[in-house]
C-alpha positions in Angstrom: -4.8 24.5 6.6 -1.7 22.6 7.6 -0.3 20.0 5.2 2.7 18.1 6.4 5.1 16.7 3.9 4.3 13.2 5.2 1.9 12.2 8.1 2.9 8.9 9.6 0.7 9.4 12.6 -2.3 9.7 10.3 -1.4 6.4 8.6 -0.9 4.7 12.0 -4.3 5.8 13.1 -5.9 4.1 10.1 -4.2 0.8 10.8 -3.8 1.0 14.6 -6.4 -1.7 15.2 -4.3 -4.1 13.2 -0.8 -3.0 14.4 -1.3 -3.1 18.1 -2.5 -6.7 18.4 0.4 -7.9 16.2 3.0 -6.1 18.3 1.4 -7.3 21.5 1.5 -10.9 20.3 5.3 -10.6 19.6 5.9 -9.1 23.0 3.9 -11.8 24.8 5.8 -14.5 23.0 9.2 -12.7 23.2 10.0 -13.7 19.6 12.1 -10.7 18.6 14.8 -12.0 16.1 13.8 -13.9 13.0 10.5 -15.7 13.7 7.3 -16.4 11.9 6.6 -12.8 11.0 9.9 -12.5 9.2 9.3 -15.7 7.3 5.8 -14.6 6.4 7.0 -11.2 5.1 9.8 -12.7 3.0 7.4 -15.2 1.4 4.6 -12.7 0.8 6.8 -9.9 -0.5 8.5 -12.3 -2.9 5.1 -13.5 -4.1 3.8 -10.0 -4.7 6.9 -9.1 -6.7 7.0 -12.4 -8.5 10.5 -13.4 -7.5 11.9 -16.6 -6.0 13.8 -15.3 -3.0 13.5 -12.5 -0.4 16.0 -11.9 2.4 15.0 -9.5 5.1 17.9 -7.4 6.4 18.5 -4.5 8.7 18.1 -1.6 6.3 18.3 -0.6 2.6 22.0 0.3 2.8 22.9 -3.1 4.1 20.8 -4.6 1.3 23.1 -2.9 -1.2 26.3 -3.9 0.6 25.3 -7.5 1.0 24.3 -7.7 -2.7 27.6 -6.3 -3.8 29.4 -8.8 -1.5 27.4 -11.6 -3.0 28.5 -10.6 -6.5 32.1 -10.7 -5.4 32.7 -6.9 -5.9 35.5 -5.5 -3.8 38.7 -3.5 -3.8 39.8 -2.2 -7.2 36.4 -2.7 -8.8 34.2 0.1 -10.1 30.5 0.4 -9.9 28.4 2.8 -11.9 25.9 4.8 -9.9 23.7 7.9 -10.6 24.8 11.4 -9.5 21.3 12.2 -8.3 20.4 9.8 -5.4 20.7 9.4 -1.7 24.3 8.7 -0.5 23.5 5.1 0.5 23.8 4.0 -3.1 27.4 5.2 -3.5 28.3 4.7 0.1 27.6 0.9 -0.2 30.0 0.7 -3.1 32.8 2.3 -1.0 32.0 0.1 2.0 32.9 -3.1 0.1 36.2 -1.4 -1.1 35.1 -0.6 -4.6 34.9 2.8 -6.3 31.6 4.5 -7.2 31.6 6.0 -10.7 29.0 8.7 -11.0 26.8 9.3 -14.1 24.6 12.4 -14.7 20.8 12.2 -14.6 18.4 12.2 -17.4 16.7 15.6 -18.0 13.1 14.2 -17.9 13.0 11.2 -15.6 15.9 12.3 -13.2 17.1 8.7 -13.3 20.6 7.8 -14.6 21.2 9.0 -18.1 21.6 5.8 -20.1 23.3 7.7 -23.0 26.2 8.5 -20.6 26.8 5.1 -19.1 29.1 3.5 -21.7 31.5 6.4 -21.7 32.6 5.6 -18.1 32.9 1.8 -18.4 36.5 0.6 -18.0 38.1 -2.8 -17.5 37.5 -2.4 -13.8 33.8 -1.8 -14.1 31.9 -4.7 -12.5 28.3 -3.5 -12.0 25.6 -0.9 -12.5 23.3 0.3 -9.7 20.4 2.0 -11.3 18.2 3.8 -8.8 14.5 3.9 -9.5 14.2 7.5 -8.3 11.1 9.1 -6.9 9.1 6.0 -7.8 9.7 5.9 -11.6 11.8 3.0 -12.9 15.0 3.6 -14.7 15.0 2.4 -18.4 16.0 -1.2 -17.5 15.9 -2.7 -21.0 18.7 -0.4 -22.2 20.6 -0.9 -19.0 20.3 -4.7 -19.5 21.6 -4.4 -23.0 24.7 -2.5 -21.8 25.2 -4.9 -18.9 25.1 -7.9 -21.3 27.5 -6.2 -23.8 30.1 -5.5 -21.1 29.4 -8.5 -18.8 28.3 -6.3 -15.9 26.1 -7.2 -12.9 23.0 -5.1 -12.1 21.7 -4.3 -8.6 18.4 -2.4 -8.8 18.1 0.1 -5.9 14.4 0.0 -5.5 14.2 1.8 -2.2 11.9 4.5 -3.7 10.0 2.2 -6.0 7.9 -0.4 -4.1 5.7 -2.0 -6.8 6.6 0.4 -9.5 6.3 -1.1 -13.0 7.7 -0.8 -16.5 6.3 -2.2 -19.7 8.8 -4.3 -21.7 9.0 -4.6 -25.4 6.6 -7.5 -25.5 4.0 -5.5 -23.6 4.4 -7.2 -20.3 4.7 -5.1 -17.1 7.6 -6.0 -14.8 8.1 -4.7 -11.3 11.1 -2.8 -9.8 13.7 -5.0 -8.3 12.8 -8.1 -10.3 15.0 -7.5 -13.4 18.6 -7.3 -12.3 20.8 -9.8 -10.5 19.5 -8.3 -7.2 16.8 -5.9 -6.2 17.2 -4.0 -2.9 14.6 -2.2 -0.8 14.5 0.1 2.1 11.6 0.1 4.5 12.6 3.3 6.3 9.4 4.7 7.9 8.9 7.4 5.3 9.0 5.0 2.3 5.9 3.8 0.5 6.2 0.6 2.4 7.7 1.7 5.7 8.5 -0.1 9.0 8.5 1.6 12.4 12.3 1.7 12.4 15.1 0.7 10.0 14.4 -2.4 7.8 15.3 -3.6 4.4 15.2 -6.5 2.0 17.0 -8.2 -0.9 15.2 -10.0 -3.7 16.7 -12.2 -6.4 15.8 -15.1 -8.7 19.3 -16.6 -8.3 19.3 -19.3 -5.6 23.1 -19.2 -5.1 23.1 -15.5 -4.6 20.2 -15.8 -2.2 22.0 -18.4 -0.1 25.1 -16.3 0.2 23.1 -13.1 1.0 21.1 -14.9 3.7 24.3 -16.3 5.3 26.3 -13.1 5.0 23.5 -11.1 6.7 23.5 -13.7 9.6 27.2 -14.0 10.5 28.0 -16.3 7.6 25.8 -19.1 8.8 22.6 -20.9 8.3 22.5 -23.1 11.5 23.3 -21.5 14.8 27.0 -22.1 15.3 28.1 -23.4 11.9 29.8 -20.2 10.5 31.1 -21.1 7.0 32.6 -17.6 6.6 32.6 -14.2 8.3 29.6 -12.1 7.6 27.7 -9.3 9.4 24.7 -8.9 11.6 21.9 -7.4 9.5 18.6 -9.1 10.2 15.0 -8.0 9.8 13.5 -8.3 13.2 10.2 -9.8 14.0 8.6 -6.6 15.2 9.4 -4.7 12.0 8.3 -7.7 10.0 4.9 -7.7 11.8 4.4 -4.0 10.9 5.4 -4.7 7.3 3.0 -7.7 7.0 0.1 -5.5 8.0 1.1 -2.7 5.6 1.6 -5.2 2.9 -2.2 -5.8 3.0 -2.7 -2.2 2.1 0.3 -1.3 -0.2 -1.4 -1.9 -3.5 -4.4 0.3 -2.6 -2.0 2.9 -1.2 0.0 2.9 -4.4 -3.2 3.4 -6.5 -4.1 6.4 -4.3 -0.6 7.9 -4.9 -1.3 7.6 -8.6 -4.6 9.3 -8.2 -2.9 12.2 -6.3 -0.3 12.5 -9.0 -3.0 12.8 -11.7 -4.8 15.5 -9.7 -1.6 17.4 -9.3 -1.0 17.1 -13.0 -4.4 18.4 -13.8 -4.4 21.3 -11.3 -0.9 22.5 -12.0 -0.8 22.4 -15.8 0.0 25.4 -17.8 1.9 27.4 -15.1 4.8 29.3 -16.7 8.3 28.3 -15.7 6.9 25.4 -13.7 7.9 21.9 -14.8 5.8 18.9 -13.8 7.0 15.3 -13.8 7.1 13.9 -17.3 4.4 11.1 -17.7 5.3 8.2 -19.9 2.8 5.3 -20.5 5.6 2.9 -20.4 6.1 3.5 -16.7 3.7 3.0 -13.8 5.3 5.1 -11.1 4.6 4.3 -7.4 5.1 8.1 -6.8 7.3 8.0 -3.7 7.8 11.6 -4.5 6.1 14.2 -6.7 9.0 16.4 -7.9 8.4 19.7 -9.8 11.0 22.2 -11.0 11.0 25.9 -10.9 13.8 28.6 -11.1 12.1 30.2 -8.1 12.2 27.1 -5.9 13.4 28.7 -2.7 10.9 31.5 -2.9 8.1 29.2 -3.6 9.1 26.8 -0.8 9.1 29.7 1.6 5.7 30.9 0.4 4.2 27.5 0.8 5.7 27.1 4.2 4.1 30.4 5.2 0.8 28.9 4.2 1.2 25.7 6.2 2.4 23.5 3.4 5.6 21.5 4.0 7.8 20.5 1.0 11.1 18.6 0.5 14.2 18.7 -1.7 15.5 15.4 -3.1 18.4 16.2 -3.3 19.9 19.6 -2.5 23.4 18.5 -3.4 24.2 15.9 -6.1 26.4 13.1 -4.8 29.6 14.1 -6.7 29.5 17.6 -5.1 29.2 16.4 -1.5 32.1 16.9 0.8 32.3 13.1 1.2 33.5 13.0 -2.5 35.6 16.1 -2.5 38.6 14.2 -3.9 36.7 14.0 -7.2 37.0 17.8 -7.6 33.7 17.6 -9.5 32.7 20.7 -11.6 29.3 21.5 -13.1 30.5 20.5 -16.6 31.0 17.0 -15.3 27.3 16.6 -14.3 25.5 19.5 -16.0 21.9 18.2 -15.5 22.3 17.2 -11.8 24.1 20.5 -11.1 21.5 22.6 -12.8 18.5 20.9 -11.2 19.8 21.0 -7.6 18.5 24.5 -7.2 15.2 23.9 -9.0 13.7 20.6 -7.8 11.0 20.6 -5.2 9.0 17.7 -3.7 5.4 18.3 -3.0 3.4 16.4 -0.4 2.2 13.0 -1.6 0.9 10.2 0.6 -2.2 8.1 0.5 -4.0 9.9 3.3 -3.9 13.3 1.6 -7.4 14.5 0.8 -8.4 16.1 -2.5 -9.2 19.2 -0.5 -5.6 19.4 0.8 -4.2 18.9 -2.7 -6.4 21.6 -4.1 -5.3 24.0 -1.4 -1.7 23.3 -2.2 -2.2 23.8 -5.9 -4.2 27.0 -5.3 -1.2 28.4 -3.3 1.2 27.4 -6.0 -0.9 29.2 -8.6 -1.2 32.2 -6.3 2.6 32.4 -6.1 2.9 32.6 -9.8 0.3 35.3 -10.4 
């Protein structure tokens, strides 16, 4: 049995009858930039999240950069980011001229360790970018408390957390991207809500921020030639928006299926020695972008699974402070002990809505066989 890590072709076949007419309509009408599909997506995505504004942009990295610019963050400023994430999070900070300040990850959730944030805050700190990693939201209530105490802005990097939720102290569930000053999303093809190319979005409840972000992403303008300031060209195109509009009809069902798969993994993989499953917490409704386990025999297990046709991933093999791109930090394992220790243990198992129970059971059988 062959089990790919992700199967975008299979997903496409399920929705081909919806996708093809939508793309053909755009080609026939030659409406490629902006257009009705973009407007529809922005309105519908905002409505599903329960926010006032959504601005479609070129990709998730641009979403972060534009949000930082809208908050006035630039040279000399510092922005707190997690050590365990994709480089886009810290890269965006550097792009605007600010300095990323890394914080180790929590041992259970893999998100930013909230107990280590205050220790790195200085007079130059202007914002925190919590990443809702693997689909589980970061502990936003505590992060909000810290931000209020030190007058910091918050940009939620929600690129792995489409429609993830967290229960607040009053018992109400709130969605990823809706709590901070900005929420940013990537629609890279492999995301839970993925386009057929690069695409991204910014969401906010602040109308002034939204206006600036929309203008900055469109050469500093609203009308065609009235450029109020210099911006960049980062626009969600009509073709990608059409694909996203179709997938948006299915995303809540797909998210529930991911949750069912995670529960099946939990059940079938329980009680394996030296094999750590994701920690489940009723406060969080993960969207399960990734199902990440830990084992000291990670590389051997990965090779064993590959030999049996099961593809896996590692997210991420090198924590950000230890990348060559940040060699000037001279980071040592004592600086980020959890991220450093986990880099050789974490393993991402296949998880996507089209996976069958039989495939999941086969994968779990092989994992158990490896440990016998």
